[in-house]
C-alpha positions as CSV (number, residue, x, y, z in Angstrom):
1,M,77.3,117.3,115.9
2,F,77.6,121.1,115.9
3,F,75.2,123.6,114.6
4,E,74.4,127.3,114.4
5,R,75.9,130.8,113.9
6,P,79.2,132.8,114.6
7,W,80.6,132.4,118.1
8,A,81.2,134.8,120.9
9,I,82.7,132.9,123.8
10,A,85.9,133.0,125.9
11,V,87.5,131.1,128.8
12,E,90.1,132.0,131.4
13,S,92.0,129.1,133.0
14,G,94.8,129.8,135.4
15,A,97.6,131.6,133.7
16,D,96.4,130.8,130.2
17,E,94.1,133.7,129.5
18,I,92.0,133.8,126.3
19,A,90.9,137.1,125.0
20,L,87.2,137.9,125.1
21,P,85.3,139.1,122.0
22,S,84.3,142.7,122.0
23,G,81.3,143.4,124.3
24,A,81.5,140.1,126.3
25,V,82.0,139.9,130.1
26,R,83.6,137.6,132.5
27,L,81.7,135.6,135.2
28,H,83.6,133.7,137.8
29,N,86.3,132.8,135.3
30,R,83.9,130.6,133.4
31,P,83.1,130.7,129.7
32,V,80.4,133.2,129.0
33,S,78.5,133.9,125.8
34,S,75.7,135.9,124.2
35,H,73.2,133.8,126.2
36,P,73.4,135.1,129.8
37,E,70.6,132.7,130.9
38,F,73.0,129.7,130.2
39,D,75.7,128.5,132.6
40,W,79.1,127.3,131.2
41,R,81.3,125.0,133.2
42,P,84.0,122.3,132.7
43,L,82.7,118.8,132.6
44,D,83.4,116.5,135.6
45,R,82.3,113.1,136.9
46,G,79.4,114.6,138.8
47,Q,77.8,115.5,135.5
48,V,77.7,112.1,133.8
49,R,73.9,111.7,134.2
50,A,73.2,115.1,132.6
51,W,75.7,114.3,129.9
52,A,74.2,110.9,129.2
53,N,70.7,112.5,129.0
54,L,72.1,115.0,126.4
55,V,73.7,112.3,124.3
56,A,70.4,110.4,124.3
57,A,68.4,113.4,123.3
58,M,70.8,114.1,120.4
59,E,70.5,110.4,119.2
60,V,66.7,110.7,118.9
61,V,67.1,113.4,116.2
62,D,70.5,112.7,114.7
63,H,70.3,108.9,114.4
64,Q,74.0,108.3,114.8
65,D,73.4,104.8,116.2
66,E,75.5,105.7,119.2
67,H,74.2,105.0,122.7
68,L,76.4,105.8,125.7
69,G,75.4,105.4,129.3
70,E,76.6,107.1,132.5
71,E,79.1,104.2,133.0
72,D,80.6,104.7,129.6
73,L,81.0,108.5,130.0
74,A,82.4,108.2,133.5
75,E,85.3,106.2,132.1
76,E,86.2,109.1,129.8
77,F,87.6,110.9,132.8
78,D,90.2,108.2,133.2
79,D,91.7,109.0,129.8
80,P,95.4,109.8,130.7
81,E,95.7,112.3,127.8
82,A,92.5,114.2,128.7
83,D,92.4,117.5,130.6
84,Y,88.7,118.0,131.4
85,A,89.4,121.0,133.7
86,R,90.9,123.0,130.7
87,G,89.7,121.0,127.7
88,S,86.0,120.6,128.2
89,V,82.9,122.7,128.7
90,A,79.3,122.0,129.3
91,V,76.4,124.4,128.7
92,Y,73.4,124.3,131.1
93,C,70.0,125.8,131.0
94,G,68.9,125.3,134.6
95,H,69.7,121.7,135.6
96,T,69.6,120.5,131.9
97,M,72.9,120.1,130.0
98,I,72.1,121.5,126.5
99,G,75.6,121.4,124.9
100,F,79.1,120.2,125.4
101,S,82.6,120.2,123.9
102,V,85.6,118.0,124.7
103,L,89.1,118.3,123.3
104,S,91.3,115.2,123.1
105,P,95.0,115.9,122.7
106,R,97.1,113.2,121.0
107,T,100.2,111.4,122.1
108,A,102.4,112.8,119.3
109,A,102.7,115.6,116.8
110,E,103.9,113.7,113.7
111,P,104.4,116.2,112.1
112,V,101.2,118.1,113.2
113,H,99.4,117.8,116.6
114,E,96.0,116.9,115.4
115,M,93.8,117.5,118.4
116,R,90.4,115.9,118.3
117,L,87.1,117.6,119.0
118,D,83.8,116.2,120.0
119,G,80.6,117.9,121.0
120,G,76.9,118.7,120.3
121,V,73.8,120.7,121.1
122,H,70.5,119.5,122.5
123,P,68.0,119.5,119.6
124,A,65.6,121.8,121.5
125,Y,68.2,124.5,121.7
126,R,69.6,124.4,118.2
127,G,69.3,127.5,116.0
128,R,70.5,129.9,118.7
129,G,74.2,130.0,118.0
130,I,75.3,127.6,120.8
131,G,77.1,125.2,118.5
132,S,79.1,128.0,116.9
133,E,80.0,129.3,120.4
134,L,81.2,125.8,121.4
135,L,83.2,125.5,118.3
136,G,84.8,128.9,118.9
137,W,85.6,128.0,122.5
138,A,87.3,124.8,121.4
139,E,89.5,126.6,118.9
140,Q,90.7,129.0,121.7
141,A,91.0,126.4,124.5
142,A,93.0,124.1,122.2
143,R,95.9,126.5,122.0
144,P,97.2,126.5,125.6
145,L,96.6,122.7,125.8
146,H,98.8,122.3,122.7
147,A,101.4,124.7,124.0
148,R,101.9,122.6,127.2
149,R,102.5,119.4,125.2
150,F,104.1,120.4,121.9
151,P,105.4,124.0,122.1
152,G,106.5,125.3,118.7
153,R,104.8,122.5,116.7
154,P,101.9,123.0,114.3
155,L,98.4,122.4,115.6
156,S,95.2,121.3,113.8
157,L,91.8,120.7,115.2
158,E,89.8,117.7,113.9
159,G,86.0,117.5,114.3
160,H,83.7,115.0,112.7
161,C,80.1,114.8,111.5
162,L,77.8,112.6,109.5
163,A,77.9,113.4,105.8
164,R,74.1,113.5,105.8
165,N,74.1,116.1,108.6
166,E,73.8,119.2,106.4
167,G,73.7,121.6,109.3
168,A,77.0,120.3,110.8
169,V,78.7,120.2,107.4
170,A,77.7,123.8,106.8
171,L,78.8,125.0,110.2
172,F,82.3,123.5,109.9
173,S,82.6,125.0,106.4
174,A,81.6,128.4,107.7
175,H,84.3,128.3,110.3
176,G,87.1,127.4,107.9
177,Y,87.2,123.6,108.4
178,A,88.0,121.5,105.3
179,P,86.5,118.0,104.8
180,T,89.7,115.9,104.8
181,R,88.9,112.3,105.2
182,W,85.8,110.0,105.0
183,F,85.2,107.1,107.3
184,L,82.6,104.4,106.7
185,R,80.4,102.9,109.5
186,M,79.9,99.3,108.3
187,S,77.6,96.8,109.9
188,C,77.0,93.1,109.6
189,E,74.1,90.8,110.8
190,L,75.5,87.8,112.6
191,T,73.5,85.2,110.7
192,P,74.2,81.4,110.4
193,D,75.5,81.9,106.9
194,L,78.4,84.2,107.8
195,P,81.3,83.7,105.4
196,A,83.8,81.2,106.7
197,A,87.6,81.7,106.5
198,Q,90.4,79.3,107.2
199,V,93.3,80.2,109.3
200,P,96.5,80.1,107.1
201,A,98.9,77.3,107.6
202,G,101.5,78.0,110.3
203,V,99.3,80.7,112.0
204,Q,97.6,80.2,115.3
205,V,94.6,82.2,116.6
206,V,94.5,82.7,120.4
207,G,92.3,84.7,122.7
208,F,93.2,88.0,124.2
209,T,94.6,87.6,127.7
210,P,96.4,90.0,130.0
211,D,99.8,88.4,129.3
212,R,99.3,89.0,125.6
213,S,98.3,92.7,126.0
214,D,101.8,94.0,125.1
215,D,101.8,91.9,121.9
216,A,98.4,93.3,121.0
217,R,99.6,96.9,121.5
218,L,102.7,96.2,119.4
219,V,100.6,94.8,116.6
220,R,98.1,97.7,116.7
221,D,100.8,100.4,116.7
222,D,102.8,98.8,114.0
223,A,99.7,98.1,111.8
224,F,98.5,101.6,112.0
225,R,101.7,103.6,111.6
226,D,100.8,104.3,108.0
227,H,97.2,105.2,108.7
228,W,95.9,108.7,108.5
229,G,95.6,110.4,111.9
230,S,97.0,107.5,113.9
231,T,99.6,107.9,116.7
232,K,101.2,105.3,119.0
233,N,99.8,104.3,122.4
234,T,101.6,105.1,125.6
235,D,101.6,102.6,128.4
236,E,98.8,104.6,130.0
237,T,96.6,105.1,126.9
238,W,96.8,101.4,126.1
239,A,95.9,100.4,129.6
240,H,92.9,102.8,129.4
241,F,91.8,101.3,126.1
242,V,91.8,97.7,127.2
243,G,90.4,98.7,130.6
244,Y,87.1,99.9,129.3
245,G,84.0,98.3,130.9
246,A,82.9,97.6,127.3
247,F,86.0,95.7,126.4
248,R,85.2,92.1,125.6
249,P,88.3,89.8,125.7
250,A,86.0,86.9,124.8
251,Y,85.6,88.3,121.3
252,S,89.2,89.7,121.0
253,F,91.9,87.7,119.4
254,L,95.5,87.6,118.2
255,A,97.1,85.7,115.4
256,Y,100.7,84.4,115.9
257,E,103.2,82.8,113.5
258,G,105.4,80.9,116.0
259,S,106.1,83.4,118.7
260,E,105.6,86.4,116.4
261,P,102.3,88.3,116.8
262,L,101.0,89.4,113.4
263,S,97.4,90.4,113.8
264,V,94.9,91.6,116.4
265,I,91.2,92.3,116.7
266,V,89.7,94.1,119.8
267,S,86.0,94.1,120.5
268,H,83.6,96.1,122.6
269,E,80.0,95.5,123.7
270,Y,78.0,98.5,125.2
271,D,75.4,97.6,127.7
272,C,73.7,100.9,127.1
273,Y,73.3,100.1,123.4
274,T,71.6,96.8,124.4
275,R,69.2,98.6,126.8
276,A,68.3,101.2,124.2
277,T,67.8,98.9,121.2
278,G,67.1,95.5,122.7
279,R,69.9,94.1,120.5
280,R,73.3,92.9,121.5
281,E,75.8,94.4,119.1
282,L,79.5,93.9,118.8
283,Y,81.6,97.0,118.1
284,I,85.1,96.4,116.7
285,P,87.3,99.4,117.3
286,T,90.5,97.8,116.2
287,V,91.5,95.3,113.5
288,G,95.2,95.5,112.6
289,T,97.8,93.3,110.8
290,R,101.6,93.9,110.6
291,R,103.3,94.1,107.3
292,A,104.7,90.5,107.6
293,G,101.1,89.2,107.9
294,R,99.3,91.2,105.2
295,N,97.8,89.7,102.1
296,R,97.8,86.2,103.6
297,G,94.2,86.0,104.7
298,I,95.1,86.3,108.4
299,A,92.9,89.3,109.2
300,T,90.0,87.7,107.3
301,A,90.3,84.6,109.4
302,L,90.6,86.6,112.6
303,L,87.5,88.6,111.8
304,S,85.5,85.4,110.8
305,H,86.6,83.8,114.1
306,T,85.5,86.9,116.1
307,L,82.1,87.2,114.4
308,R,81.3,83.5,114.9
309,A,82.3,83.6,118.6
310,A,80.1,86.6,119.1
311,R,77.1,85.0,117.3
312,A,77.5,81.8,119.4
313,D,77.3,83.9,122.5
314,G,74.0,85.6,121.5
315,L,75.1,88.8,119.8
316,V,73.1,89.6,116.7
317,S,75.1,92.2,114.8
318,A,78.5,93.9,114.5
319,T,79.7,97.3,113.5
320,L,83.0,99.0,112.8
321,D,84.5,102.2,111.4
322,V,87.0,102.2,108.5
323,D,88.9,104.8,106.6
324,A,87.4,104.9,103.1
325,D,90.9,105.3,101.7
326,S,92.6,102.7,104.0
327,P,96.0,102.0,102.6
328,T,95.6,98.3,103.4
329,G,92.3,97.8,101.4
330,A,90.4,97.2,104.6
331,V,87.0,98.2,103.1
332,G,87.2,95.2,100.7
333,L,88.1,92.9,103.5
334,Y,85.1,93.9,105.5
335,Q,82.8,93.6,102.5
336,R,83.9,90.1,101.9
337,A,83.2,89.3,105.5
338,G,79.6,90.4,105.1
339,F,79.7,94.1,106.2
340,V,77.7,96.7,104.4
341,L,77.8,100.5,104.4
342,Q,75.6,102.0,107.2
343,D,76.8,105.6,107.3
344,T,79.6,108.0,106.3
345,W,81.5,110.3,108.7
346,I,83.6,113.2,107.6
347,A,86.7,114.3,109.4
348,Q,86.7,118.1,109.3
349,V,90.2,119.7,109.9
350,K,91.3,123.3,110.5
351,R,94.9,124.4,111.0
352,L,95.2,126.6,114.0
353,I,99.0,127.0,114.4
354,G,101.8,126.7,111.9
């Protein structure tokens, strides 16, 4: 999602001052760059329309199959771990947002605080160094955010890009990022001949309800404790996750053995995606099974149950993202359920501290 040439950008935020590159100037304590005609400011809720327009313009060229509306982006400001005042920036040309960068701190540094980075540049403004300036801004802004949360601990910055996006891959490489992990975007058409899977004996599948939310969180955190880049949820981050407008409890389920929760699947449906494509698609951000429930066919049954429920309600496809080197063999599970490879994302990582 990033492009261009070496950066020359700085930011000053309260007591946390970041040094300016040689020859740069300050302007009202905002980030400034080699493009004086552009305005740099933190993202806030009042900018969601401009942000959504930028995301849509990027999708036309980049074909990431990601459609986010104003309502989706507005919810990002409710993230309890986010600090948009210090950890985000938007670039404007007049009234048009032409670039953005957002930092997402994590809930733990185990053993490294791996802060996440998202961003992009409007296709009409690529090739002018804006992407590199955004990337450089992120590397500088990440340090004081990290120092507030995990002083003295190592810090890495993790960006991501499609493997087929040669410009983004080259940019990350030029700035010292290493391709570290590959994630597969997999999709499945919800046809009448979806593979069926029986629920194992002694296991009960039930729908996601508010009184089962704590069980779902327990399963998710336990299931992902051996997964790359995963950290536990806090009360606040979990409430935010299951509070998304896109969350669909009707297609989210848990599997129990007696009173013990063993597996969970959480589903989203994005109205903006439907408006943009004319297709109702299920997105599955979480499928997790605790160790006591693995290799018993529970996750397979839960996934089959979910896909069939979605199809019965008029959804026509499903997508999910999975670590290509998942320690639980999740790729094979999804293939058996009818999912096929759609795209490959690369996690690009750079150590900043320690």
